[in-house]
PQR file of N, CA, C, O and H, with PARSE charges and radii, in Angstrom:
ATOM      1  N   MET A   1    -166.501 169.428 -74.053 -0.4000 1.5000
ATOM      2  CA  MET A   1    -167.616 169.438 -74.985 -0.0000 2.0000
ATOM      3  C   MET A   1    -168.110 170.868 -75.142  0.5500 1.7000
ATOM      4  O   MET A   1    -169.120 171.264 -74.561 -0.5500 1.4000
ATOM      5  N   GLU A   2    -167.422 171.585 -75.888 -0.4000 1.5000
ATOM      6  CA  GLU A   2    -167.730 172.984 -76.075 -0.0000 2.0000
ATOM      7  C   GLU A   2    -169.006 173.167 -76.889  0.5500 1.7000
ATOM      8  O   GLU A   2    -169.146 172.598 -77.972 -0.5500 1.4000
ATOM      9  H   GLU A   2    -166.601 171.263 -76.360  0.4000 1.0000
ATOM     10  N   GLY A   3    -169.940 173.967 -76.361 -0.4000 1.5000
ATOM     11  CA  GLY A   3    -171.137 174.302 -77.114 -0.0000 2.0000
ATOM     12  C   GLY A   3    -172.237 173.240 -77.102  0.5500 1.7000
ATOM     13  O   GLY A   3    -173.270 173.421 -77.746 -0.5500 1.4000
ATOM     14  H   GLY A   3    -169.827 174.430 -75.482  0.4000 1.0000
ATOM     15  N   ARG A   4    -172.033 172.140 -76.385 -0.4000 1.5000
ATOM     16  CA  ARG A   4    -173.068 171.100 -76.345 -0.0000 2.0000
ATOM     17  C   ARG A   4    -173.559 170.935 -74.923  0.5500 1.7000
ATOM     18  O   ARG A   4    -172.781 170.985 -73.970 -0.5500 1.4000
ATOM     19  H   ARG A   4    -171.193 171.992 -75.862  0.4000 1.0000
ATOM     20  N   GLU A   5    -174.848 170.739 -74.794 -0.4000 1.5000
ATOM     21  CA  GLU A   5    -175.436 170.529 -73.480 -0.0000 2.0000
ATOM     22  C   GLU A   5    -175.595 169.038 -73.242  0.5500 1.7000
ATOM     23  O   GLU A   5    -175.831 168.262 -74.168 -0.5500 1.4000
ATOM     24  H   GLU A   5    -175.480 170.698 -75.568  0.4000 1.0000
ATOM     25  N   PHE A   6    -175.460 168.656 -71.977 -0.4000 1.5000
ATOM     26  CA  PHE A   6    -175.661 167.252 -71.650 -0.0000 2.0000
ATOM     27  C   PHE A   6    -177.123 166.861 -71.734  0.5500 1.7000
ATOM     28  O   PHE A   6    -177.438 165.672 -71.785 -0.5500 1.4000
ATOM     29  H   PHE A   6    -175.268 169.286 -71.225  0.4000 1.0000
ATOM     30  N   GLY A   7    -178.027 167.839 -71.748 -0.4000 1.5000
ATOM     31  CA  GLY A   7    -179.445 167.557 -71.798 -0.0000 2.0000
ATOM     32  C   GLY A   7    -179.966 167.247 -73.189  0.5500 1.7000
ATOM     33  O   GLY A   7    -181.155 166.974 -73.356 -0.5500 1.4000
ATOM     34  H   GLY A   7    -177.771 168.804 -71.706  0.4000 1.0000
ATOM     35  N   GLU A   8    -179.088 167.284 -74.203 -0.4000 1.5000
ATOM     36  CA  GLU A   8    -179.532 167.021 -75.576 -0.0000 2.0000
ATOM     37  C   GLU A   8    -180.019 165.577 -75.700  0.5500 1.7000
ATOM     38  O   GLU A   8    -179.368 164.659 -75.202 -0.5500 1.4000
ATOM     39  H   GLU A   8    -178.122 167.505 -74.068  0.4000 1.0000
ATOM     40  N   PRO A   9    -181.165 165.372 -76.363 -0.5600 1.5000
ATOM     41  CA  PRO A   9    -181.703 164.010 -76.470  0.2800 2.0000
ATOM     42  C   PRO A   9    -180.761 163.060 -77.215  0.5500 1.7000
ATOM     43  O   PRO A   9    -180.197 163.411 -78.251 -0.5500 1.4000
ATOM     44  N   LEU A  10    -180.606 161.866 -76.673 -0.4000 1.5000
ATOM     45  CA  LEU A  10    -179.845 160.815 -77.335 -0.0000 2.0000
ATOM     46  C   LEU A  10    -180.839 159.790 -77.849  0.5500 1.7000
ATOM     47  O   LEU A  10    -181.683 159.302 -77.099 -0.5500 1.4000
ATOM     48  H   LEU A  10    -181.064 161.582 -75.831  0.4000 1.0000
ATOM     49  N   LEU A  11    -180.737 159.468 -79.123 -0.4000 1.5000
ATOM     50  CA  LEU A  11    -181.668 158.541 -79.753 -0.0000 2.0000
ATOM     51  C   LEU A  11    -181.008 157.198 -79.998  0.5500 1.7000
ATOM     52  O   LEU A  11    -179.794 157.117 -80.186 -0.5500 1.4000
ATOM     53  H   LEU A  11    -180.051 159.865 -79.733  0.4000 1.0000
ATOM     54  N   THR A  12    -181.810 156.147 -79.995 -0.4000 1.5000
ATOM     55  CA  THR A  12    -181.304 154.813 -80.305 -0.0000 2.0000
ATOM     56  C   THR A  12    -181.189 154.660 -81.819  0.5500 1.7000
ATOM     57  O   THR A  12    -181.722 155.471 -82.575 -0.5500 1.4000
ATOM     58  H   THR A  12    -182.796 156.212 -79.843  0.4000 1.0000
ATOM     59  N   VAL A  13    -180.498 153.628 -82.247 -0.4000 1.5000
ATOM     60  CA  VAL A  13    -180.379 153.335 -83.674 -0.0000 2.0000
ATOM     61  C   VAL A  13    -181.763 153.133 -84.280  0.5500 1.7000
ATOM     62  O   VAL A  13    -182.034 153.607 -85.383 -0.5500 1.4000
ATOM     63  H   VAL A  13    -180.064 152.968 -81.632  0.4000 1.0000
ATOM     64  N   GLY A  14    -182.637 152.434 -83.565 -0.4000 1.5000
ATOM     65  CA  GLY A  14    -183.996 152.196 -84.059 -0.0000 2.0000
ATOM     66  C   GLY A  14    -184.784 153.482 -84.235  0.5500 1.7000
ATOM     67  O   GLY A  14    -185.513 153.641 -85.214 -0.5500 1.4000
ATOM     68  H   GLY A  14    -182.416 152.049 -82.669  0.4000 1.0000
ATOM     69  N   GLU A  15    -184.640 154.399 -83.287 -0.4000 1.5000
ATOM     70  CA  GLU A  15    -185.344 155.680 -83.386 -0.0000 2.0000
ATOM     71  C   GLU A  15    -184.821 156.507 -84.568  0.5500 1.7000
ATOM     72  O   GLU A  15    -185.594 157.146 -85.281 -0.5500 1.4000
ATOM     73  H   GLU A  15    -184.048 154.270 -82.491  0.4000 1.0000
ATOM     74  N   VAL A  16    -183.513 156.484 -84.759 -0.4000 1.5000
ATOM     75  CA  VAL A  16    -182.917 157.211 -85.889 -0.0000 2.0000
ATOM     76  C   VAL A  16    -183.385 156.600 -87.206  0.5500 1.7000
ATOM     77  O   VAL A  16    -183.709 157.321 -88.150 -0.5500 1.4000
ATOM     78  H   VAL A  16    -182.885 155.964 -84.179  0.4000 1.0000
ATOM     79  N   ALA A  17    -183.418 155.279 -87.267 -0.4000 1.5000
ATOM     80  CA  ALA A  17    -183.879 154.593 -88.479 -0.0000 2.0000
ATOM     81  C   ALA A  17    -185.315 154.996 -88.810  0.5500 1.7000
ATOM     82  O   ALA A  17    -185.641 155.234 -89.973 -0.5500 1.4000
ATOM     83  H   ALA A  17    -183.155 154.693 -86.500  0.4000 1.0000
ATOM     84  N   GLN A  18    -186.163 155.072 -87.806 -0.4000 1.5000
ATOM     85  CA  GLN A  18    -187.555 155.480 -88.025 -0.0000 2.0000
ATOM     86  C   GLN A  18    -187.626 156.926 -88.515  0.5500 1.7000
ATOM     87  O   GLN A  18    -188.364 157.231 -89.452 -0.5500 1.4000
ATOM     88  H   GLN A  18    -185.899 154.879 -86.862  0.4000 1.0000
ATOM     89  N   LEU A  19    -186.860 157.812 -87.884 -0.4000 1.5000
ATOM     90  CA  LEU A  19    -186.867 159.223 -88.283 -0.0000 2.0000
ATOM     91  C   LEU A  19    -186.423 159.402 -89.733  0.5500 1.7000
ATOM     92  O   LEU A  19    -186.996 160.197 -90.478 -0.5500 1.4000
ATOM     93  H   LEU A  19    -186.261 157.565 -87.123  0.4000 1.0000
ATOM     94  N   MET A  20    -185.389 158.647 -90.119 -0.4000 1.5000
ATOM     95  CA  MET A  20    -184.824 158.780 -91.463 -0.0000 2.0000
ATOM     96  C   MET A  20    -185.519 157.866 -92.481  0.5500 1.7000
ATOM     97  O   MET A  20    -185.257 157.943 -93.682 -0.5500 1.4000
ATOM     98  H   MET A  20    -184.924 158.001 -89.513  0.4000 1.0000
ATOM     99  N   ARG A  21    -186.399 157.010 -91.982 -0.4000 1.5000
ATOM    100  CA  ARG A  21    -187.108 156.030 -92.825 -0.0000 2.0000
ATOM    101  C   ARG A  21    -186.135 155.135 -93.597  0.5500 1.7000
ATOM    102  O   ARG A  21    -186.242 154.951 -94.810 -0.5500 1.4000
ATOM    103  H   ARG A  21    -186.611 156.948 -91.007  0.4000 1.0000
ATOM    104  N   VAL A  22    -185.186 154.592 -92.840 -0.4000 1.5000
ATOM    105  CA  VAL A  22    -184.227 153.623 -93.371 -0.0000 2.0000
ATOM    106  C   VAL A  22    -184.167 152.450 -92.394  0.5500 1.7000
ATOM    107  O   VAL A  22    -184.801 152.483 -91.339 -0.5500 1.4000
ATOM    108  H   VAL A  22    -185.099 154.742 -91.855  0.4000 1.0000
ATOM    109  N   SER A  23    -183.419 151.432 -92.740 -0.4000 1.5000
ATOM    110  CA  SER A  23    -183.291 150.275 -91.850 -0.0000 2.0000
ATOM    111  C   SER A  23    -182.256 150.553 -90.758  0.5500 1.7000
ATOM    112  O   SER A  23    -181.423 151.452 -90.875 -0.5500 1.4000
ATOM    113  H   SER A  23    -182.904 151.405 -93.597  0.4000 1.0000
ATOM    114  N   ASN A  24    -182.338 149.747 -89.687 -0.4000 1.5000
ATOM    115  CA  ASN A  24    -181.333 149.837 -88.623 -0.0000 2.0000
ATOM    116  C   ASN A  24    -179.940 149.601 -89.203  0.5500 1.7000
ATOM    117  O   ASN A  24    -178.980 150.265 -88.814 -0.5500 1.4000
ATOM    118  H   ASN A  24    -183.014 149.017 -89.592  0.4000 1.0000
ATOM    119  N   MET A  25    -179.835 148.653 -90.134 -0.4000 1.5000
ATOM    120  CA  MET A  25    -178.535 148.328 -90.721 -0.0000 2.0000
ATOM    121  C   MET A  25    -177.937 149.533 -91.440  0.5500 1.7000
ATOM    122  O   MET A  25    -176.724 149.736 -91.394 -0.5500 1.4000
ATOM    123  H   MET A  25    -180.616 148.114 -90.450  0.4000 1.0000
ATOM    124  N   THR A  26    -178.762 150.326 -92.097 -0.4000 1.5000
ATOM    125  CA  THR A  26    -178.275 151.531 -92.770 -0.0000 2.0000
ATOM    126  C   THR A  26    -177.688 152.500 -91.756  0.5500 1.7000
ATOM    127  O   THR A  26    -176.642 153.097 -92.006 -0.5500 1.4000
ATOM    128  H   THR A  26    -179.747 150.160 -92.134  0.4000 1.0000
ATOM    129  N   VAL A  27    -178.346 152.661 -90.620 -0.4000 1.5000
ATOM    130  CA  VAL A  27    -177.835 153.552 -89.574 -0.0000 2.0000
ATOM    131  C   VAL A  27    -176.501 153.014 -89.049  0.5500 1.7000
ATOM    132  O   VAL A  27    -175.557 153.782 -88.869 -0.5500 1.4000
ATOM    133  H   VAL A  27    -179.196 152.176 -90.416  0.4000 1.0000
ATOM    134  N   TYR A  28    -176.415 151.709 -88.802 -0.4000 1.5000
ATOM    135  CA  TYR A  28    -175.148 151.119 -88.355 -0.0000 2.0000
ATOM    136  C   TYR A  28    -174.041 151.361 -89.368  0.5500 1.7000
ATOM    137  O   TYR A  28    -172.912 151.669 -88.986 -0.5500 1.4000
ATOM    138  H   TYR A  28    -177.183 151.085 -88.948  0.4000 1.0000
ATOM    139  N   ARG A  29    -174.347 151.228 -90.653 -0.4000 1.5000
ATOM    140  CA  ARG A  29    -173.344 151.463 -91.697 -0.0000 2.0000
ATOM    141  C   ARG A  29    -172.870 152.907 -91.699  0.5500 1.7000
ATOM    142  O   ARG A  29    -171.678 153.171 -91.858 -0.5500 1.4000
ATOM    143  H   ARG A  29    -175.264 150.978 -90.963  0.4000 1.0000
ATOM    144  N   LEU A  30    -173.799 153.847 -91.523 -0.4000 1.5000
ATOM    145  CA  LEU A  30    -173.441 155.270 -91.473 -0.0000 2.0000
ATOM    146  C   LEU A  30    -172.529 155.558 -90.282  0.5500 1.7000
ATOM    147  O   LEU A  30    -171.594 156.352 -90.388 -0.5500 1.4000
ATOM    148  H   LEU A  30    -174.767 153.633 -91.393  0.4000 1.0000
ATOM    149  N   ILE A  31    -172.803 154.916 -89.161 -0.4000 1.5000
ATOM    150  CA  ILE A  31    -171.964 155.092 -87.970 -0.0000 2.0000
ATOM    151  C   ILE A  31    -170.586 154.489 -88.212  0.5500 1.7000
ATOM    152  O   ILE A  31    -169.570 155.141 -87.970 -0.5500 1.4000
ATOM    153  H   ILE A  31    -173.562 154.271 -89.075  0.4000 1.0000
ATOM    154  N   LYS A  32    -170.547 153.248 -88.688 -0.4000 1.5000
ATOM    155  CA  LYS A  32    -169.268 152.547 -88.902 -0.0000 2.0000
ATOM    156  C   LYS A  32    -168.383 153.268 -89.916  0.5500 1.7000
ATOM    157  O   LYS A  32    -167.159 153.255 -89.794 -0.5500 1.4000
ATOM    158  H   LYS A  32    -171.373 152.718 -88.884  0.4000 1.0000
ATOM    159  N   SER A  33    -169.005 153.900 -90.924 -0.4000 1.5000
ATOM    160  CA  SER A  33    -168.228 154.595 -91.964 -0.0000 2.0000
ATOM    161  C   SER A  33    -167.811 155.997 -91.527  0.5500 1.7000
ATOM    162  O   SER A  33    -167.045 156.663 -92.223 -0.5500 1.4000
ATOM    163  H   SER A  33    -170.000 153.911 -91.024  0.4000 1.0000
ATOM    164  N   GLY A  34    -168.314 156.447 -90.372 -0.4000 1.5000
ATOM    165  CA  GLY A  34    -167.959 157.769 -89.879 -0.0000 2.0000
ATOM    166  C   GLY A  34    -168.806 158.896 -90.443  0.5500 1.7000
ATOM    167  O   GLY A  34    -168.541 160.067 -90.172 -0.5500 1.4000
ATOM    168  H   GLY A  34    -168.936 155.905 -89.806  0.4000 1.0000
ATOM    169  N   GLN A  35    -169.815 158.556 -91.221 -0.4000 1.5000
ATOM    170  CA  GLN A  35    -170.672 159.588 -91.802 -0.0000 2.0000
ATOM    171  C   GLN A  35    -171.650 160.170 -90.789  0.5500 1.7000
ATOM    172  O   GLN A  35    -172.061 161.324 -90.909 -0.5500 1.4000
ATOM    173  H   GLN A  35    -170.030 157.605 -91.441  0.4000 1.0000
ATOM    174  N   LEU A  36    -172.023 159.370 -89.790 -0.4000 1.5000
ATOM    175  CA  LEU A  36    -172.950 159.806 -88.750 -0.0000 2.0000
ATOM    176  C   LEU A  36    -172.268 159.602 -87.403  0.5500 1.7000
ATOM    177  O   LEU A  36    -171.869 158.488 -87.063 -0.5500 1.4000
ATOM    178  H   LEU A  36    -171.689 158.433 -89.692  0.4000 1.0000
ATOM    179  N   SER A  37    -172.138 160.681 -86.641 -0.4000 1.5000
ATOM    180  CA  SER A  37    -171.502 160.597 -85.321 -0.0000 2.0000
ATOM    181  C   SER A  37    -172.412 159.878 -84.346  0.5500 1.7000
ATOM    182  O   SER A  37    -173.633 160.023 -84.396 -0.5500 1.4000
ATOM    183  H   SER A  37    -172.463 161.586 -86.917  0.4000 1.0000
ATOM    184  N   ALA A  38    -171.808 159.099 -83.455 -0.4000 1.5000
ATOM    185  CA  ALA A  38    -172.573 158.372 -82.449 -0.0000 2.0000
ATOM    186  C   ALA A  38    -171.746 158.227 -81.187  0.5500 1.7000
ATOM    187  O   ALA A  38    -170.522 158.361 -81.211 -0.5500 1.4000
ATOM    188  H   ALA A  38    -170.816 158.981 -83.414  0.4000 1.0000
ATOM    189  N   ILE A  39    -172.424 157.954 -80.089 -0.4000 1.5000
ATOM    190  CA  ILE A  39    -171.786 157.732 -78.799 -0.0000 2.0000
ATOM    191  C   ILE A  39    -171.998 156.272 -78.441  0.5500 1.7000
ATOM    192  O   ILE A  39    -173.112 155.756 -78.529 -0.5500 1.4000
ATOM    193  H   ILE A  39    -173.418 157.846 -80.069  0.4000 1.0000
ATOM    194  N   ARG A  40    -170.923 155.611 -78.038 -0.4000 1.5000
ATOM    195  CA  ARG A  40    -171.028 154.208 -77.643 -0.0000 2.0000
ATOM    196  C   ARG A  40    -171.383 154.145 -76.168  0.5500 1.7000
ATOM    197  O   ARG A  40    -170.666 154.692 -75.331 -0.5500 1.4000
ATOM    198  H   ARG A  40    -170.018 156.030 -77.967  0.4000 1.0000
ATOM    199  N   VAL A  41    -172.489 153.479 -75.844 -0.4000 1.5000
ATOM    200  CA  VAL A  41    -172.917 153.282 -74.467 -0.0000 2.0000
ATOM    201  C   VAL A  41    -173.004 151.780 -74.256  0.5500 1.7000
ATOM    202  O   VAL A  41    -173.968 151.139 -74.674 -0.5500 1.4000
ATOM    203  H   VAL A  41    -173.072 153.035 -76.524  0.4000 1.0000
ATOM    204  N   GLY A  42    -172.005 151.232 -73.613 -0.4000 1.5000
ATOM    205  CA  GLY A  42    -171.935 149.775 -73.486 -0.0000 2.0000
ATOM    206  C   GLY A  42    -171.769 149.166 -74.870  0.5500 1.7000
ATOM    207  O   GLY A  42    -170.831 149.497 -75.595 -0.5500 1.4000
ATOM    208  H   GLY A  42    -171.222 151.752 -73.273  0.4000 1.0000
ATOM    209  N   LYS A  43    -172.681 148.277 -75.229 -0.4000 1.5000
ATOM    210  CA  LYS A  43    -172.632 147.649 -76.547 -0.0000 2.0000
ATOM    211  C   LYS A  43    -173.520 148.363 -77.556  0.5500 1.7000
ATOM    212  O   LYS A  43    -173.596 147.966 -78.719 -0.5500 1.4000
ATOM    213  H   LYS A  43    -173.442 148.008 -74.639  0.4000 1.0000
ATOM    214  N   ASN A  44    -174.191 149.418 -77.107 -0.4000 1.5000
ATOM    215  CA  ASN A  44    -175.156 150.112 -77.951 -0.0000 2.0000
ATOM    216  C   ASN A  44    -174.647 151.481 -78.373  0.5500 1.7000
ATOM    217  O   ASN A  44    -173.730 152.034 -77.766 -0.5500 1.4000
ATOM    218  H   ASN A  44    -174.129 149.740 -76.162  0.4000 1.0000
ATOM    219  N   TYR A  45    -175.254 152.015 -79.420 -0.4000 1.5000
ATOM    220  CA  TYR A  45    -174.948 153.360 -79.880 -0.0000 2.0000
ATOM    221  C   TYR A  45    -176.111 154.280 -79.537  0.5500 1.7000
ATOM    222  O   TYR A  45    -177.272 153.870 -79.531 -0.5500 1.4000
ATOM    223  H   TYR A  45    -175.999 151.566 -79.913  0.4000 1.0000
ATOM    224  N   ARG A  46    -175.772 155.530 -79.253 -0.4000 1.5000
ATOM    225  CA  ARG A  46    -176.760 156.591 -79.091 -0.0000 2.0000
ATOM    226  C   ARG A  46    -176.335 157.734 -80.004  0.5500 1.7000
ATOM    227  O   ARG A  46    -175.146 158.010 -80.162 -0.5500 1.4000
ATOM    228  H   ARG A  46    -174.830 155.863 -79.258  0.4000 1.0000
ATOM    229  N   ILE A  47    -177.318 158.391 -80.600 -0.4000 1.5000
ATOM    230  CA  ILE A  47    -177.037 159.443 -81.572 -0.0000 2.0000
ATOM    231  C   ILE A  47    -177.726 160.718 -81.117  0.5500 1.7000
ATOM    232  O   ILE A  47    -178.901 160.705 -80.751 -0.5500 1.4000
ATOM    233  H   ILE A  47    -178.285 158.167 -80.472  0.4000 1.0000
ATOM    234  N   ARG A  48    -176.980 161.826 -81.143 -0.4000 1.5000
ATOM    235  CA  ARG A  48    -177.559 163.126 -80.800 -0.0000 2.0000
ATOM    236  C   ARG A  48    -178.463 163.587 -81.932  0.5500 1.7000
ATOM    237  O   ARG A  48    -178.160 163.380 -83.107 -0.5500 1.4000
ATOM    238  H   ARG A  48    -176.026 161.836 -81.440  0.4000 1.0000
ATOM    239  N   ARG A  49    -179.563 164.207 -81.572 -0.4000 1.5000
ATOM    240  CA  ARG A  49    -180.484 164.748 -82.581 -0.0000 2.0000
ATOM    241  C   ARG A  49    -179.752 165.766 -83.464  0.5500 1.7000
ATOM    242  O   ARG A  49    -179.984 165.819 -84.672 -0.5500 1.4000
ATOM    243  H   ARG A  49    -179.809 164.375 -80.617  0.4000 1.0000
ATOM    244  N   SER A  50    -178.880 166.564 -82.870 -0.4000 1.5000
ATOM    245  CA  SER A  50    -178.142 167.572 -83.643 -0.0000 2.0000
ATOM    246  C   SER A  50    -177.220 166.919 -84.676  0.5500 1.7000
ATOM    247  O   SER A  50    -176.997 167.483 -85.747 -0.5500 1.4000
ATOM    248  H   SER A  50    -178.691 166.521 -81.889  0.4000 1.0000
ATOM    249  N   ASP A  51    -176.683 165.737 -84.366 -0.4000 1.5000
ATOM    250  CA  ASP A  51    -175.831 165.030 -85.328 -0.0000 2.0000
ATOM    251  C   ASP A  51    -176.650 164.497 -86.506  0.5500 1.7000
ATOM    252  O   ASP A  51    -176.161 164.455 -87.635 -0.5500 1.4000
ATOM    253  H   ASP A  51    -176.864 165.278 -83.496  0.4000 1.0000
ATOM    254  N   ILE A  52    -177.888 164.094 -86.242 -0.4000 1.5000
ATOM    255  CA  ILE A  52    -178.772 163.650 -87.324 -0.0000 2.0000
ATOM    256  C   ILE A  52    -179.102 164.841 -88.225  0.5500 1.7000
ATOM    257  O   ILE A  52    -179.040 164.744 -89.451 -0.5500 1.4000
ATOM    258  H   ILE A  52    -178.285 164.129 -85.325  0.4000 1.0000
ATOM    259  N   GLU A  53    -179.452 165.959 -87.600 -0.4000 1.5000
ATOM    260  CA  GLU A  53    -179.780 167.162 -88.373 -0.0000 2.0000
ATOM    261  C   GLU A  53    -178.588 167.606 -89.218  0.5500 1.7000
ATOM    262  O   GLU A  53    -178.759 167.997 -90.373 -0.5500 1.4000
ATOM    263  H   GLU A  53    -179.503 166.038 -86.605  0.4000 1.0000
ATOM    264  N   ARG A  54    -177.376 167.549 -88.649 -0.4000 1.5000
ATOM    265  CA  ARG A  54    -176.165 167.929 -89.386 -0.0000 2.0000
ATOM    266  C   ARG A  54    -175.944 166.982 -90.575  0.5500 1.7000
ATOM    267  O   ARG A  54    -175.639 167.430 -91.680 -0.5500 1.4000
ATOM    268  H   ARG A  54    -177.236 167.231 -87.711  0.4000 1.0000
ATOM    269  N   TYR A  55    -176.098 165.682 -90.344 -0.4000 1.5000
ATOM    270  CA  TYR A  55    -175.918 164.703 -91.413 -0.0000 2.0000
ATOM    271  C   TYR A  55    -176.881 164.989 -92.565  0.5500 1.7000
ATOM    272  O   TYR A  55    -176.478 165.003 -93.728 -0.5500 1.4000
ATOM    273  H   TYR A  55    -176.346 165.318 -89.446  0.4000 1.0000
ATOM    274  N   LEU A  56    -178.152 165.216 -92.239 -0.4000 1.5000
ATOM    275  CA  LEU A  56    -179.155 165.447 -93.281 -0.0000 2.0000
ATOM    276  C   LEU A  56    -178.939 166.789 -93.986  0.5500 1.7000
ATOM    277  O   LEU A  56    -179.086 166.877 -95.205 -0.5500 1.4000
ATOM    278  H   LEU A  56    -178.480 165.205 -91.295  0.4000 1.0000
ATOM    279  N   THR A  57    -178.596 167.822 -93.237 -0.4000 1.5000
ATOM    280  CA  THR A  57    -178.361 169.142 -93.822 -0.0000 2.0000
ATOM    281  C   THR A  57    -177.175 169.106 -94.782  0.5500 1.7000
ATOM    282  O   THR A  57    -177.218 169.703 -95.857 -0.5500 1.4000
ATOM    283  H   THR A  57    -178.477 167.751 -92.246  0.4000 1.0000
ATOM    284  N   ASP A  58    -176.113 168.397 -94.381 -0.4000 1.5000
ATOM    285  CA  ASP A  58    -174.915 168.301 -95.230 -0.0000 2.0000
ATOM    286  C   ASP A  58    -175.197 167.596 -96.545  0.5500 1.7000
ATOM    287  O   ASP A  58    -174.473 167.794 -97.520 -0.5500 1.4000
ATOM    288  H   ASP A  58    -176.079 167.912 -93.508  0.4000 1.0000
ATOM    289  N   ARG A  59    -176.243 166.772 -96.586 -0.4000 1.5000
ATOM    290  CA  ARG A  59    -176.543 165.995 -97.786 -0.0000 2.0000
ATOM    291  C   ARG A  59    -177.769 166.494 -98.546  0.5500 1.7000
ATOM    292  O   ARG A  59    -178.212 165.863 -99.505 -0.5500 1.4000
ATOM    293  H   ARG A  59    -176.832 166.611 -95.794  0.4000 1.0000
ATOM    294  N   ALA A  60    -178.310 167.624 -98.114 -0.4000 1.5000
ATOM    295  CA  ALA A  60    -179.480 168.187 -98.794 -0.0000 2.0000
ATOM    296  C   ALA A  60    -179.110 168.588-100.221  0.5500 1.7000
ATOM    297  O   ALA A  60    -178.026 169.116-100.468 -0.5500 1.4000
ATOM    298  H   ALA A  60    -177.950 168.137 -97.334  0.4000 1.0000
ATOM    299  N   VAL A  61    -180.017 168.331-101.145 -0.4000 1.5000
ATOM    300  CA  VAL A  61    -179.787 168.625-102.548 -0.0000 2.0000
ATOM    301  C   VAL A  61    -180.831 169.648-103.002  0.5500 1.7000
ATOM    302  O   VAL A  61    -182.029 169.485-102.770 -0.5500 1.4000
ATOM    303  H   VAL A  61    -180.898 167.902-100.944  0.4000 1.0000
ATOM    304  N   ASN A  62    -180.348 170.694-103.646 -0.4000 1.5000
ATOM    305  CA  ASN A  62    -181.268 171.696-104.217 -0.0000 2.0000
ATOM    306  C   ASN A  62    -181.397 171.417-105.690  0.5500 1.7000
ATOM    307  O   ASN A  62    -180.423 171.526-106.435 -0.5500 1.4000
ATOM    308  H   ASN A  62    -179.375 170.827-103.835  0.4000 1.0000
ATOM    309  N   VAL A  63    -182.593 171.059-106.121 -0.4000 1.5000
ATOM    310  CA  VAL A  63    -182.850 170.750-107.517 -0.0000 2.0000
ATOM    311  C   VAL A  63    -183.527 171.961-108.151  0.5500 1.7000
ATOM    312  O   VAL A  63    -184.610 172.356-107.719 -0.5500 1.4000
ATOM    313  H   VAL A  63    -183.385 170.971-105.516  0.4000 1.0000
ATOM    314  N   PRO A  64    -182.900 172.562-109.180 -0.5600 1.5000
ATOM    315  CA  PRO A  64    -183.525 173.728-109.811  0.2800 2.0000
ATOM    316  C   PRO A  64    -184.827 173.344-110.503  0.5500 1.7000
ATOM    317  O   PRO A  64    -184.951 172.258-111.069 -0.5500 1.4000
ATOM    318  N   MET A  65    -185.781 174.245-110.446 -0.4000 1.5000
ATOM    319  CA  MET A  65    -187.069 174.029-111.099 -0.0000 2.0000
ATOM    320  C   MET A  65    -186.895 174.228-112.592  0.5500 1.7000
ATOM    321  O   MET A  65    -186.216 175.156-113.033 -0.5500 1.4000
ATOM    322  H   MET A  65    -185.680 175.127-109.986  0.4000 1.0000
ATOM    323  N   GLU A  66    -187.515 173.346-113.367 -0.4000 1.5000
ATOM    324  CA  GLU A  66    -187.484 173.495-114.836 -0.0000 2.0000
ATOM    325  C   GLU A  66    -188.541 174.517-115.240  0.5500 1.7000
ATOM    326  O   GLU A  66    -189.633 174.538-114.672 -0.5500 1.4000
ATOM    327  H   GLU A  66    -188.066 172.593-113.009  0.4000 1.0000
ATOM    328  N   PRO A  67    -188.222 175.366-116.219 -0.5600 1.5000
ATOM    329  CA  PRO A  67    -189.227 176.327-116.661  0.2800 2.0000
ATOM    330  C   PRO A  67    -190.436 175.627-117.271  0.5500 1.7000
ATOM    331  O   PRO A  67    -190.298 174.619-117.963 -0.5500 1.4000
ATOM    332  N   SER A  68    -191.612 176.168-117.007 -0.4000 1.5000
ATOM    333  CA  SER A  68    -192.851 175.550-117.510 -0.0000 2.0000
ATOM    334  C   SER A  68    -193.117 175.906-118.933  0.5500 1.7000
ATOM    335  O   SER A  68    -194.116 175.468-119.503 -0.5500 1.4000
ATOM    336  H   SER A  68    -191.724 176.987-116.445  0.4000 1.0000
TER
END
């Protein structure tokens, strides 16, 4: 695990859903489709905060301002 610390916070699907203001099912779909990286712990998923930030940054949209 090059460049990653083991101390990085791992979030639950519910916590990620709250942060992103989406449903738990949306987070599960993002994980299943490979769009959001996750770690499987038993039957549950845990998501690194850095992976959430990467997902959101990769999808950020810059909308040009219209002239007034």
